[in-house]
C-alpha positions as CSV (number, residue, x, y, z in Angstrom):
1,M,30.3,18.8,16.1
2,S,30.8,16.0,13.5
3,R,30.4,13.7,16.7
4,A,27.1,15.2,17.7
5,A,25.7,15.5,14.5
6,S,26.4,11.7,13.7
7,P,23.7,10.4,16.1
8,A,21.0,12.9,14.6
9,V,21.8,11.6,11.2
10,A,21.4,8.1,12.5
11,R,18.1,9.0,14.3
12,F,16.5,10.8,11.3
13,L,17.8,9.0,8.3
14,P,15.6,6.0,8.8
15,I,12.8,8.5,9.2
16,G,13.4,10.5,6.1
17,T,14.0,7.2,4.2
18,M,10.2,6.1,5.1
19,V,8.8,9.5,4.2
20,L,10.5,8.9,0.9
21,A,9.5,5.4,0.4
22,M,5.7,6.8,0.8
23,L,6.3,9.4,-1.5
24,S,7.8,7.0,-4.1
25,V,4.6,4.8,-3.6
26,Q,2.1,7.6,-4.3
27,S,4.0,9.3,-7.0
28,G,4.1,5.8,-8.7
29,A,0.3,5.7,-8.4
30,A,-0.2,9.2,-9.4
31,I,2.0,8.5,-12.8
32,A,0.2,5.3,-13.1
33,K,-3.3,7.4,-13.9
34,R,-1.6,9.2,-16.7
35,L,-1.3,5.5,-18.4
36,F,-5.2,4.8,-17.9
37,P,-6.1,6.7,-21.2
38,L,-3.4,4.5,-23.2
39,V,-3.8,1.2,-21.7
40,G,-6.5,1.3,-19.0
41,S,-6.1,0.6,-15.6
42,E,-5.6,-3.1,-16.3
43,G,-2.8,-2.6,-18.5
44,A,-1.3,-0.1,-15.9
45,T,-1.5,-2.7,-13.2
46,T,0.1,-5.1,-15.6
47,L,2.9,-3.3,-16.3
48,R,3.6,-2.7,-12.8
49,L,3.3,-6.1,-11.7
50,V,5.3,-7.5,-14.9
51,I,8.2,-5.0,-14.7
52,S,8.3,-5.3,-10.7
53,A,8.2,-8.9,-10.9
54,A,11.3,-9.1,-13.1
55,L,12.9,-6.8,-11.1
56,M,12.6,-8.7,-7.9
57,V,13.5,-12.0,-9.6
58,V,16.8,-10.5,-10.4
59,V,17.5,-9.3,-6.8
60,W,15.9,-12.3,-5.2
61,R,16.8,-15.1,-7.2
62,P,13.4,-17.0,-6.0
63,W,14.3,-20.2,-8.0
64,N,16.3,-21.0,-4.9
65,A,13.3,-21.1,-2.6
66,K,12.0,-24.5,-1.4
67,V,8.2,-24.4,-2.5
68,T,6.3,-27.5,-1.2
69,R,3.1,-28.5,-1.2
70,A,2.7,-27.3,2.6
71,N,4.1,-24.2,2.3
72,A,2.5,-23.3,-1.4
73,L,-0.8,-22.2,-0.1
74,P,0.1,-19.3,1.6
75,L,2.3,-18.2,-0.9
76,I,-0.4,-18.4,-3.5
77,G,-2.7,-16.7,-1.1
78,Y,-0.3,-13.8,-0.8
79,G,0.3,-13.5,-4.5
80,L,-3.3,-13.7,-5.5
81,A,-4.1,-11.1,-2.6
82,L,-1.2,-8.9,-4.3
83,G,-2.4,-9.3,-7.8
84,T,-6.0,-8.3,-6.9
85,M,-5.2,-5.5,-4.3
86,N,-3.5,-3.9,-7.5
87,L,-6.1,-4.3,-9.7
88,T,-9.0,-3.4,-7.7
89,F,-7.0,-0.2,-6.3
90,Y,-5.9,0.9,-10.0
91,L,-9.8,0.2,-11.2
92,A,-10.7,2.5,-8.2
93,L,-8.3,5.1,-9.5
94,R,-10.2,5.6,-12.7
95,T,-12.9,7.6,-10.8
96,I,-12.1,8.4,-7.1
97,P,-9.2,10.9,-6.1
98,L,-5.7,9.0,-5.1
99,G,-5.7,10.3,-1.7
100,I,-9.6,9.3,-0.7
101,A,-8.8,5.6,-2.6
102,V,-5.7,5.3,0.0
103,A,-7.8,6.2,2.8
104,I,-10.6,3.6,2.0
105,E,-8.0,1.1,1.0
106,F,-6.3,1.7,4.6
107,I,-9.3,0.4,6.2
108,G,-7.8,-3.0,5.5
109,P,-4.6,-3.2,7.4
110,L,-6.4,-1.0,10.3
111,T,-9.1,-3.9,10.3
112,V,-6.4,-6.3,10.9
113,S,-4.5,-4.4,13.8
114,L,-8.1,-4.0,15.4
115,L,-8.8,-7.6,15.4
116,Q,-5.8,-8.4,17.0
117,S,-6.4,-6.3,20.1
118,R,-9.0,-6.2,22.6
119,R,-8.8,-3.1,24.6
120,P,-11.7,-0.7,25.4
121,I,-9.9,2.1,23.9
122,D,-10.0,0.5,20.5
123,F,-13.6,1.4,20.2
124,L,-12.5,4.9,19.9
125,W,-10.0,4.2,16.8
126,V,-13.1,1.8,15.3
127,G,-15.6,4.8,15.8
128,L,-13.0,7.2,14.0
129,A,-12.1,4.7,11.4
130,V,-15.8,4.3,10.6
131,A,-16.6,8.1,10.6
132,G,-14.0,8.9,8.1
133,L,-15.1,5.9,6.0
134,L,-18.8,7.0,6.3
135,L,-17.8,10.7,5.2
136,L,-16.2,9.1,2.1
137,L,-18.9,6.6,1.1
138,P,-21.3,8.2,-1.2
139,I,-24.2,8.0,1.0
140,G,-26.5,10.7,2.6
141,G,-25.2,13.5,0.2
142,L,-21.7,14.4,1.8
143,S,-19.3,12.7,-0.6
144,K,-21.5,13.7,-3.5
145,G,-19.5,13.3,-6.5
146,L,-17.6,9.9,-5.3
147,D,-18.5,7.2,-7.9
148,P,-19.7,4.1,-6.0
149,A,-17.9,1.7,-8.3
150,G,-14.7,3.3,-7.6
151,V,-15.4,3.6,-3.6
152,G,-16.2,-0.2,-4.1
153,F,-13.2,-1.2,-5.9
154,A,-11.1,0.6,-2.9
155,L,-13.1,-1.4,-0.3
156,V,-12.2,-4.7,-2.3
157,A,-8.4,-3.4,-2.5
158,G,-8.5,-2.8,1.4
159,V,-9.7,-6.3,1.9
160,C,-7.2,-7.7,-0.1
161,W,-4.7,-5.8,1.7
162,A,-5.8,-7.3,4.8
163,L,-5.2,-10.8,3.0
164,Y,-1.9,-9.6,1.9
165,I,-0.6,-9.5,5.4
166,V,-2.0,-12.3,6.9
167,F,-0.7,-14.6,4.2
168,G,2.2,-12.5,3.7
169,Q,3.3,-12.9,7.3
170,K,2.9,-16.6,7.0
171,A,4.5,-17.1,3.5
172,G,7.4,-14.6,4.8
173,A,8.1,-17.1,7.8
174,E,8.8,-19.9,5.3
175,H,10.8,-17.7,2.2
176,G,12.0,-14.6,3.7
177,G,12.9,-12.1,1.0
178,R,11.9,-14.2,-1.7
179,T,8.1,-14.2,-0.6
180,V,8.2,-10.7,-2.3
181,A,9.5,-12.3,-5.7
182,L,7.3,-15.2,-5.9
183,G,4.3,-13.1,-4.7
184,S,4.9,-10.7,-7.3
185,L,5.4,-13.4,-10.1
186,I,1.9,-15.0,-8.9
187,A,0.4,-11.3,-9.1
188,A,1.6,-10.9,-12.5
189,L,0.3,-14.2,-13.8
190,L,-2.9,-13.2,-12.4
191,V,-3.2,-9.7,-13.8
192,T,-1.7,-10.1,-17.0
193,P,-4.6,-11.7,-19.2
194,F,-6.6,-8.7,-17.9
195,G,-4.0,-6.2,-19.2
196,V,-3.7,-8.2,-22.6
197,A,-7.4,-8.3,-23.0
198,R,-7.5,-4.3,-22.6
199,A,-4.5,-3.2,-24.1
200,G,-3.0,-5.7,-26.6
201,L,0.1,-4.7,-28.1
202,G,-0.3,-0.8,-26.5
203,L,1.7,-2.6,-23.3
204,I,4.7,-2.9,-25.5
205,D,4.4,0.5,-27.2
206,P,7.6,2.6,-27.1
207,H,5.7,5.6,-25.6
208,V,4.2,3.4,-22.8
209,L,7.1,1.3,-21.7
210,P,9.1,4.0,-20.0
211,I,6.2,5.2,-17.9
212,G,5.5,1.8,-16.9
213,L,9.1,1.4,-16.0
214,A,8.7,4.4,-13.8
215,V,5.5,3.0,-12.1
216,A,6.8,-0.3,-11.3
217,L,10.1,1.2,-9.9
218,L,8.4,4.2,-7.9
219,S,5.6,1.9,-6.7
220,S,7.6,-1.4,-6.0
221,A,11.2,-1.6,-6.3
222,I,12.2,1.7,-4.5
223,P,10.0,1.6,-2.2
224,Y,10.4,-1.9,-0.9
225,S,14.3,-1.3,-0.8
226,L,13.8,2.1,1.1
227,E,11.3,0.4,3.5
228,M,13.4,-2.6,4.1
229,F,16.5,-0.2,5.1
230,A,14.0,1.8,7.5
231,L,12.5,-1.8,9.0
232,T,15.6,-2.9,10.8
233,R,16.3,1.0,12.2
234,V,13.3,2.2,13.5
235,P,11.0,1.1,16.4
236,T,7.7,-0.9,15.1
237,R,5.5,1.7,16.6
238,M,7.2,4.5,14.8
239,F,7.5,2.7,11.4
240,G,3.5,2.0,11.9
241,T,3.2,5.7,12.8
242,L,4.6,6.8,9.6
243,M,3.0,4.4,7.6
244,S,-0.2,5.9,8.8
245,L,0.5,8.9,7.1
246,E,0.0,7.6,3.6
247,P,-3.4,8.7,2.8
248,A,-2.4,12.5,3.4
249,I,0.7,11.8,1.2
250,G,-1.5,10.4,-1.4
251,A,-3.5,13.2,-1.5
252,M,-0.4,15.6,-1.4
253,T,1.0,13.9,-4.4
254,A,-1.8,13.6,-6.4
255,F,-2.6,17.3,-5.9
256,L,0.9,18.1,-7.0
257,I,1.5,15.8,-10.0
258,I,-2.0,15.5,-11.6
259,G,-3.9,18.3,-9.7
260,E,-6.4,16.6,-8.0
261,R,-8.3,18.7,-5.3
262,L,-10.2,17.4,-2.1
263,S,-13.4,18.9,-0.3
264,P,-13.1,19.7,2.9
265,I,-15.5,17.1,4.0
266,Q,-12.9,14.4,2.4
267,L,-9.9,16.0,4.0
268,L,-11.5,15.4,7.3
269,A,-12.3,12.0,6.6
270,I,-8.8,11.4,5.7
271,A,-8.0,12.7,8.8
272,L,-10.0,10.6,11.0
273,V,-8.7,7.4,9.3
274,I,-5.4,8.7,10.0
275,A,-6.0,9.4,13.6
276,A,-7.4,6.0,14.2
277,S,-4.4,4.2,12.5
278,V,-2.1,6.5,14.5
279,G,-4.1,5.4,17.6
280,V,-4.1,1.8,17.0
281,V,-0.2,1.8,16.5
282,A,0.9,4.1,19.4
283,V,-1.5,2.6,22.0
284,G,-0.9,-0.8,21.1
285,E,2.7,-0.5,21.1
286,R,2.8,1.3,24.5
287,K,0.7,-1.5,25.8
288,A,2.8,-4.3,24.5
289,A,5.9,-2.7,26.0
290,E,4.3,-2.4,29.6
291,P,5.2,-5.8,30.8
292,E,8.8,-5.6,29.8
293,L,9.0,-2.3,31.7
294,M,7.6,-3.7,34.6
295,T,9.7,-6.9,34.9
């Protein structure tokens, strides 16, 4: 029986690892909201990025990276996108629920995927994503109660997520795993002045630092490690499909940890965004594999 169990474990362990990574990220975001009354969203972002950057430096030792004038621009773009993405996402969380913020932000990577494709069926995924976004935007009375500024910050975070992907691919080709450490350092340098201006010495308060450490571990160090494990063991299509569930996991963790509730309309909107993302990944990977199957 042990021989029969081994293939099953090998198959489902990476999937469980991915789910744990997403639960970790969204739990970190939910806990970060508890820091907002103490140090503001700017201070929470600073704590997350500074602590996670320190952890990444220890793990990846980026001082060995060969940074030149030619390959520095993608790296700088990656770090600036990372910092701005985190800051604007936490600014959005001040006034809108976590699950909704994640769904709106998810439009960014979804747009990157759609722009790289030219299939007629992609219009269906665009339609689903747009429908979901329209249900979430504070127009027409459907999403009554959503703060326009919060929605705007989430949209900016989505744009930065798209730029993070584009610059990250280019920087990663040059610096490999050290890209995360170098980018985190740049992001921390970008955000720290905002955090210091907002919270000052409150950032090193003994009651604040443990929560900041928990946020950094849950939002960065732990999920990055889990995702690296899963990436080498699951197909790209499965990885992308599982990542598409992040808005739903965000809504669930926010409900469990801080009691955030969503309306039926908002849940439908999240479902539409998830369906669009799953469709893009599943159909895109299947189409990409067809030429190989024919040869």
